[in-house]
C-alpha positions as CSV (number, residue, x, y, z in Angstrom):
1,M,-80.6,16.4,-25.4
2,K,-82.9,18.7,-23.4
3,A,-86.5,17.7,-22.9
4,E,-89.6,18.9,-21.3
5,I,-93.0,17.6,-20.0
6,I,-96.1,18.9,-20.6
7,S,-99.0,17.7,-18.5
8,T,-102.4,18.9,-19.5
9,G,-105.8,18.5,-17.3
10,T,-107.5,20.6,-15.4
11,E,-108.1,17.9,-12.7
12,L,-104.1,18.2,-12.2
13,L,-104.3,21.7,-11.1
14,L,-107.5,21.2,-8.8
15,G,-105.2,18.9,-6.6
16,K,-107.7,16.1,-7.0
17,T,-105.6,14.0,-9.2
18,L,-101.5,13.1,-8.5
19,N,-99.6,13.5,-11.5
20,T,-97.7,10.2,-11.3
21,S,-97.1,10.3,-15.6
22,A,-94.6,13.2,-15.1
23,F,-92.9,11.5,-12.0
24,Y,-92.7,8.3,-14.2
25,L,-91.7,10.2,-17.4
26,T,-88.7,12.0,-15.8
27,G,-87.1,8.8,-14.2
28,Q,-87.6,6.7,-17.8
29,L,-85.6,9.7,-19.5
30,S,-83.2,10.5,-16.8
31,G,-82.1,6.9,-17.3
32,L,-82.0,7.2,-21.1
33,G,-79.2,10.2,-20.5
34,M,-81.8,13.0,-21.2
35,E,-81.9,16.6,-19.0
36,V,-85.5,17.2,-18.3
37,V,-85.1,20.7,-17.6
38,Y,-88.9,22.0,-17.1
39,H,-92.5,20.1,-15.6
40,T,-95.5,21.9,-17.0
41,T,-99.1,21.5,-15.9
42,V,-101.8,23.3,-17.8
43,G,-105.3,22.9,-17.4
44,D,-107.7,22.4,-20.6
45,N,-107.3,26.3,-21.9
46,Q,-106.1,26.2,-25.6
47,A,-104.3,29.7,-25.2
48,R,-102.3,28.3,-22.1
49,L,-101.4,25.5,-24.0
50,L,-100.3,27.2,-27.2
51,E,-98.2,29.4,-25.0
52,A,-96.6,26.7,-22.9
53,L,-96.0,24.6,-25.7
54,G,-94.4,27.4,-27.9
55,Q,-92.1,28.3,-25.0
56,A,-91.0,24.8,-24.7
57,L,-90.0,24.4,-27.6
58,T,-87.9,27.4,-27.8
59,R,-86.0,25.8,-24.9
60,S,-85.6,22.0,-25.5
61,Q,-85.2,19.5,-28.5
62,I,-88.3,17.4,-27.8
63,V,-91.4,18.0,-25.5
64,F,-93.6,15.3,-24.0
65,L,-97.4,15.9,-23.6
66,T,-99.7,13.8,-21.7
67,G,-103.7,13.8,-21.4
68,G,-105.9,15.8,-24.0
69,L,-106.5,12.8,-26.4
70,G,-109.6,12.1,-25.7
71,P,-113.3,12.7,-27.9
72,T,-114.4,15.9,-26.2
73,A,-113.9,19.4,-26.9
74,D,-111.8,20.1,-24.3
75,D,-109.4,17.7,-25.5
76,L,-107.0,20.0,-27.7
77,T,-103.4,18.5,-27.8
78,K,-102.9,17.2,-31.1
79,E,-104.7,20.3,-32.7
80,V,-102.6,22.5,-30.5
81,V,-99.4,20.8,-31.8
82,A,-100.4,21.2,-35.2
83,R,-100.8,24.9,-34.7
84,V,-97.8,25.6,-33.1
85,L,-95.7,23.4,-35.7
86,G,-97.7,25.0,-38.6
87,L,-99.1,21.6,-39.8
88,D,-102.6,20.3,-40.8
89,M,-104.8,18.0,-39.2
90,D,-105.2,14.5,-40.9
91,F,-107.9,11.7,-40.7
92,N,-106.3,8.3,-40.2
93,Q,-109.2,5.9,-41.3
94,D,-106.9,2.6,-39.7
95,C,-107.1,4.4,-36.5
96,M,-110.7,4.8,-36.6
97,E,-111.0,1.1,-37.2
98,T,-108.9,0.4,-34.5
99,I,-111.2,2.6,-32.1
100,K,-114.2,0.5,-33.5
101,H,-112.7,-2.5,-32.5
102,F,-112.1,-1.6,-29.3
103,Y,-115.8,-0.7,-28.3
104,N,-116.9,-3.8,-30.5
105,E,-120.4,-4.6,-31.0
106,K,-121.2,-4.7,-27.1
107,L,-120.9,-1.2,-26.8
108,S,-121.8,2.2,-28.8
109,L,-119.1,4.3,-30.4
110,P,-119.0,7.6,-27.8
111,P,-119.9,10.9,-29.9
112,G,-116.5,12.3,-31.3
113,S,-114.5,9.6,-31.4
114,E,-113.5,10.7,-34.8
115,K,-111.4,13.3,-33.4
116,Q,-109.4,11.0,-31.8
117,A,-108.5,9.1,-35.5
118,A,-107.1,12.9,-36.6
119,F,-103.3,13.7,-36.0
120,P,-101.0,16.2,-37.1
121,K,-99.7,15.6,-40.8
122,G,-97.0,13.3,-40.7
123,A,-97.2,11.9,-37.6
124,K,-95.9,8.5,-36.4
125,I,-98.9,6.9,-34.7
126,L,-98.4,5.1,-31.7
127,Q,-100.7,2.2,-30.7
128,N,-102.8,2.3,-27.5
129,E,-103.4,-1.4,-26.3
130,Q,-104.7,0.1,-23.1
131,G,-107.4,2.6,-24.4
132,T,-108.8,4.3,-27.3
133,A,-106.9,7.3,-27.2
134,P,-103.8,6.7,-29.6
135,G,-100.4,8.8,-29.5
136,A,-98.2,10.1,-31.7
137,I,-94.6,11.8,-32.4
138,I,-94.2,14.5,-34.6
139,A,-91.1,16.0,-35.8
140,K,-90.1,19.0,-37.6
141,E,-87.3,20.8,-37.9
142,E,-85.1,18.8,-35.6
143,K,-87.9,19.3,-32.5
144,Y,-89.9,16.3,-31.6
145,C,-93.5,16.5,-30.0
146,V,-94.5,13.5,-28.3
147,I,-98.1,13.1,-27.6
148,M,-99.4,10.0,-25.2
149,P,-102.8,9.6,-23.0
150,G,-103.2,11.3,-19.6
151,P,-104.5,7.9,-17.6
152,P,-100.8,6.4,-16.3
153,S,-101.9,3.0,-17.2
154,E,-102.1,3.7,-20.9
155,M,-99.2,6.3,-20.7
156,K,-96.8,3.5,-19.2
157,V,-97.4,0.8,-21.6
158,M,-97.1,3.4,-24.5
159,F,-93.9,4.6,-23.8
160,D,-92.5,1.2,-23.3
161,N,-93.7,-0.6,-26.1
162,H,-93.6,2.1,-28.6
163,V,-91.8,5.5,-27.3
164,L,-89.0,4.1,-26.2
165,P,-87.6,2.2,-29.1
166,E,-88.1,5.7,-31.0
167,L,-86.0,7.8,-28.5
168,Q,-83.4,5.2,-28.2
169,N,-83.1,5.7,-32.3
170,I,-83.2,9.6,-31.8
171,L,-80.4,9.6,-29.3
172,K,-78.2,7.8,-31.4
173,N,-77.5,11.0,-33.5
174,D,-77.3,12.8,-30.2
175,Q,-73.5,13.8,-29.7
176,E,-74.0,14.0,-25.7
177,R,-75.8,12.6,-22.8
178,M,-76.6,12.6,-19.2
179,Y,-74.9,9.6,-17.2
180,V,-76.2,9.6,-13.5
181,R,-75.3,7.6,-10.5
182,V,-77.0,8.0,-7.4
183,L,-75.6,7.1,-3.7
184,K,-78.2,6.5,-1.0
185,V,-76.8,8.0,2.3
186,F,-78.3,7.4,5.7
187,G,-77.9,8.7,9.0
188,L,-76.6,12.3,7.5
189,G,-78.4,15.3,7.3
190,E,-78.3,17.7,4.1
191,S,-76.3,20.3,6.1
192,E,-73.8,17.8,7.8
193,L,-73.4,15.9,4.5
194,E,-72.8,18.9,2.2
195,Q,-70.0,19.9,4.6
196,K,-68.5,16.3,4.2
197,I,-68.4,17.1,0.6
198,S,-68.7,20.6,0.1
199,D,-65.0,20.5,-2.3
200,I,-66.8,18.1,-4.4
201,M,-70.0,19.9,-4.9
202,A,-68.2,23.1,-5.3
203,Q,-66.6,21.2,-8.7
204,K,-68.7,22.2,-11.9
205,S,-68.1,18.7,-13.5
206,P,-69.2,16.2,-12.3
207,F,-72.0,18.2,-11.0
208,I,-73.5,16.9,-8.0
209,T,-77.1,17.6,-6.2
210,L,-78.6,16.4,-3.0
211,L,-82.2,15.3,-2.6
212,D,-83.8,14.7,1.0
213,K,-85.8,11.3,0.5
214,H,-87.0,11.8,4.3
215,T,-85.4,8.7,5.4
216,Y,-82.1,9.0,3.8
217,M,-80.4,11.5,1.3
218,D,-79.8,11.1,-2.5
219,L,-76.8,12.0,-3.5
220,R,-76.9,12.5,-7.3
221,V,-73.6,12.7,-9.5
222,T,-74.1,13.6,-13.0
223,I,-71.8,14.3,-15.7
224,K,-72.6,15.2,-19.3
225,T,-70.5,13.9,-22.4
226,G,-70.7,12.0,-25.3
227,N,-68.1,9.5,-24.3
228,R,-69.6,6.9,-22.4
229,E,-65.8,5.2,-20.9
230,K,-65.1,8.5,-19.9
231,A,-68.4,9.2,-18.1
232,Q,-68.0,6.0,-16.3
233,T,-64.8,6.3,-15.4
234,I,-65.3,9.9,-13.8
235,L,-68.6,8.3,-11.9
236,N,-66.8,5.5,-10.7
237,N,-63.8,7.6,-9.4
238,T,-66.3,10.4,-7.6
239,E,-68.0,7.5,-6.0
240,E,-64.9,6.1,-4.3
241,V,-64.0,9.4,-3.1
242,I,-67.4,9.9,-2.0
243,R,-67.3,6.7,-0.1
244,K,-63.8,7.4,1.4
245,R,-65.7,10.4,3.0
246,L,-68.8,9.1,4.0
247,G,-67.9,5.4,4.7
248,N,-70.8,3.0,5.6
249,N,-73.2,5.8,5.4
250,V,-73.4,4.9,1.9
251,F,-75.8,2.3,2.0
252,G,-76.8,1.4,-1.9
253,V,-76.4,2.7,-5.5
254,D,-79.1,4.2,-8.2
255,D,-82.5,2.0,-7.4
256,E,-81.1,-0.2,-4.6
257,N,-83.0,0.0,-1.0
258,H,-82.0,-0.8,2.5
259,A,-84.3,-3.9,2.8
260,Q,-82.5,-5.4,-0.4
261,I,-79.1,-4.5,0.8
262,V,-80.0,-6.2,4.0
263,G,-81.4,-9.4,2.5
264,N,-78.1,-9.8,0.2
265,L,-75.8,-9.6,3.5
266,L,-78.0,-12.0,5.1
267,R,-77.9,-14.3,2.1
268,K,-74.2,-14.0,1.9
269,N,-73.5,-14.5,5.5
270,K,-76.0,-17.2,5.5
271,L,-78.0,-15.8,8.6
272,S,-81.6,-15.9,9.0
273,L,-83.7,-12.9,10.4
274,A,-87.1,-13.0,12.5
275,T,-88.4,-9.3,13.3
276,A,-91.0,-8.4,16.1
277,E,-92.6,-5.1,15.6
278,S,-95.0,-3.3,18.1
279,C,-95.5,0.9,16.7
280,T,-94.7,-0.4,13.2
281,G,-97.3,-2.9,12.9
282,G,-95.3,-5.4,10.6
283,L,-93.9,-2.5,8.2
284,L,-90.9,-4.1,8.5
285,G,-91.8,-7.3,8.0
286,G,-93.2,-6.2,4.9
287,R,-90.4,-4.3,3.7
288,M,-88.3,-7.6,3.7
289,T,-90.9,-9.9,2.2
290,A,-91.2,-7.1,-0.6
291,E,-87.9,-8.4,-1.9
292,A,-88.2,-11.5,-3.9
293,G,-86.3,-14.6,-2.8
294,S,-86.6,-13.4,0.8
295,S,-87.5,-16.7,1.8
296,D,-83.9,-17.5,1.8
297,Y,-83.2,-15.6,5.1
298,Y,-86.4,-14.1,6.4
299,L,-88.1,-16.7,8.9
300,G,-91.1,-14.5,9.5
301,G,-92.2,-11.8,12.2
302,A,-94.8,-11.1,15.1
303,V,-97.0,-8.0,15.6
304,S,-97.0,-7.8,19.3
305,Y,-99.3,-4.7,19.5
306,A,-100.7,-5.0,22.8
307,N,-98.8,-5.8,26.0
308,S,-100.6,-9.2,26.2
309,A,-99.3,-10.1,22.8
310,K,-95.5,-9.1,23.6
311,E,-96.1,-11.8,26.7
312,I,-97.6,-14.5,25.0
313,I,-96.0,-14.6,21.7
314,L,-92.3,-13.3,22.4
315,G,-92.4,-14.3,26.3
316,V,-91.7,-10.7,27.2
317,N,-91.7,-10.5,30.8
318,S,-94.9,-9.4,32.4
319,V,-92.8,-7.6,35.3
320,S,-90.5,-5.8,32.8
321,L,-93.9,-4.3,31.1
322,F,-94.8,-2.8,34.6
323,E,-91.7,-1.4,35.5
324,H,-90.3,-0.2,32.2
325,G,-93.3,0.0,30.1
326,A,-93.7,-1.3,26.6
327,V,-91.6,1.6,25.1
328,S,-88.1,0.8,26.9
329,D,-84.8,-0.9,26.0
330,T,-85.8,-3.7,28.4
331,V,-89.0,-4.6,26.5
332,A,-87.3,-4.1,23.3
333,R,-84.2,-6.7,24.4
334,E,-86.8,-9.1,25.3
335,M,-88.7,-8.5,22.2
336,A,-85.4,-9.1,19.7
337,V,-84.4,-12.2,22.1
338,G,-88.1,-13.6,22.4
339,V,-88.6,-13.5,18.4
340,K,-85.1,-15.1,17.7
341,K,-85.4,-17.9,20.1
342,R,-89.7,-18.6,19.1
343,L,-88.7,-18.5,15.3
344,Q,-84.9,-20.3,15.8
345,A,-83.4,-17.5,14.0
346,D,-79.7,-16.3,13.8
347,L,-80.6,-12.7,14.6
348,G,-83.9,-10.8,15.8
349,L,-84.7,-7.5,15.4
350,S,-87.3,-5.5,17.3
351,I,-89.1,-2.1,17.3
352,T,-91.1,-0.7,20.0
353,G,-91.9,3.1,20.2
354,I,-94.9,5.7,20.4
355,A,-95.7,6.8,16.5
356,G,-98.4,8.9,17.8
357,P,-100.1,11.4,17.3
358,D,-101.5,10.8,20.8
359,G,-99.9,8.5,23.9
360,G,-96.7,10.5,24.6
361,T,-95.4,12.0,27.9
362,V,-93.1,14.1,29.3
363,E,-90.9,11.2,30.2
364,K,-91.8,9.6,26.9
365,P,-92.7,11.7,24.1
366,V,-93.9,11.0,20.8
367,G,-91.6,9.8,18.6
368,L,-89.4,7.7,21.3
369,V,-88.3,4.4,19.6
370,Y,-86.3,1.6,21.2
371,I,-84.9,-0.9,18.3
372,G,-83.5,-4.3,19.5
373,L,-81.1,-6.6,17.5
374,A,-80.5,-10.0,19.2
375,H,-77.4,-12.0,18.0
376,Y,-75.4,-14.9,19.2
377,E,-73.1,-12.3,21.1
378,G,-75.7,-10.7,22.7
379,V,-78.2,-7.6,22.2
380,N,-77.5,-4.5,20.7
381,I,-79.7,-1.5,21.7
382,K,-80.6,1.7,19.9
383,K,-82.7,4.7,21.4
384,C,-84.1,7.3,19.0
385,Q,-86.2,10.2,19.1
386,F,-88.2,11.0,15.7
387,V,-90.2,13.7,15.1
388,G,-93.0,14.1,12.2
389,S,-96.1,12.6,11.4
390,R,-97.4,9.0,12.5
391,E,-96.3,7.9,9.2
392,S,-93.1,9.6,9.3
393,I,-92.0,8.1,12.6
394,R,-93.0,4.4,11.4
395,N,-91.1,4.4,8.2
396,M,-88.1,6.2,10.1
397,S,-88.2,3.2,12.8
398,V,-87.9,0.7,10.1
399,E,-85.2,2.4,7.9
400,T,-83.4,3.0,11.0
401,A,-83.6,-0.9,12.0
402,L,-82.7,-1.9,8.6
403,N,-79.7,0.4,9.0
404,M,-78.7,-0.9,12.3
405,L,-78.6,-4.8,11.0
406,R,-76.8,-3.8,7.8
407,L,-74.1,-1.9,9.8
408,Y,-73.9,-5.2,11.9
409,L,-73.7,-7.3,9.4
410,L,-70.9,-5.1,7.6
411,E,-69.0,-4.3,11.0
412,G,-69.8,-7.2,13.1
413,K,-70.9,-4.5,15.9
C-alpha cells in the first residue's frame, strides 16, 4: 500500500521547527510494510493544502496529515479533507465534552474550541490523551485520510494507541506489502560499497538502496510481495550473499547499533571493559551505558581531558606527554593500559585526538585521532585522520573505537 505524509504548519517552512513527526511516521509505516512515496510540507494556506491533498490522493491509497487541528482560523486540515472528499462537517458533542474536561474548572475554555469538535462526516474519531485536538480516520472509496495533531508528543501517542491498530486491520486486505532488512556497514564508503555489490544492486528484486549515515552506511534490502515466507527467504539469501562479500564490515541488522553489538560480544565472552577518553569527553562511555544491562560488562571510564588528568588518573608518563604530545600513539597506549589497570578490567579502550575546530598543526592536523585497545596479549593502536566538524570527528572517533573493539572480539586481533 502506497502512503504519503503531509505536514502542515508555516513554522516548519521557516526552519524554526524540526519535522520529527514525518521522520517518526515514515519509520513506523515502513515497519508495517507500507511504501511511503512522498513527504510534503505545506504552510497554513488553504489553497496549497487543497492542492497537496488532492494530488496525494491520486497517487496513494492512504494519506497521513499532521497539524492544523487547533482552534484558530489558520487550522485548516479537517475542513480541507472534507472539501477534497466531498463531505460535510459534523459537530461531535462527545468530543466537545472531552475537550471541556481537559481544561476542567481551573482553566477557561479558549475561543474557537468548538472547532476542534467538528469532523468530516463519517470520520472515526481518535482520542488525544496528550492534548485537546482529537484526530480522525476518514475513508471514502478505498482511500484513507488519517489526521493527527502536529506536536510530536501528541502525535506519537495517538499513532501508537489508536492509528496503529486501525492500520493493521486495513492492511489485512492488502495483497502486497514491503519487507525490508537493513544491514549496517562500517569502514566502506558509498562508492566502494557499491562496487563490491554492483551486480546485486543491478537486480530489480530485491531492490537495494544505500544511505550514508555519516559514521556508517545503511544497506537497505526491500522486497515487495504478498507472501511473507517468500519474502523472508529472499531477504535471508540476499543477506547471506552480501555478508560473504563484505565480511565483518557488516556490524548489525535493522535497529542494532555498534554499542549494542559490542556489549553482546563482551557478555558472551565474559569480558569487562573500561574506557579512557580525551577529545570525546565521555561520549564513548555514554554510548556503552546507553544500553540496558551494560553493567554486566562495562566497569566505567575516565575523561582525562587535561594532561594532568592523564597523569593523575591514568598514570600516563609525563615524559611521554612532553616528548610525544597528548595526541600520539604512545599516550593512547598508556591511556588504554592505565584505565585497564586502574579499574582491573579485561580490556581498556582509549581515545585521544584533536577534534577542532582549532588546535591543529601541520604535523598534527585537526581530525588526527589515536585509539588504543589494551588486552592481555598487548595493545593495538589505530591512527585515524577524520574530516568534518567537531561533532563529526568526535562521533567518528567513538564509532571507530567501537568497531576496533568489535573486530578484536570477533577475530582476536
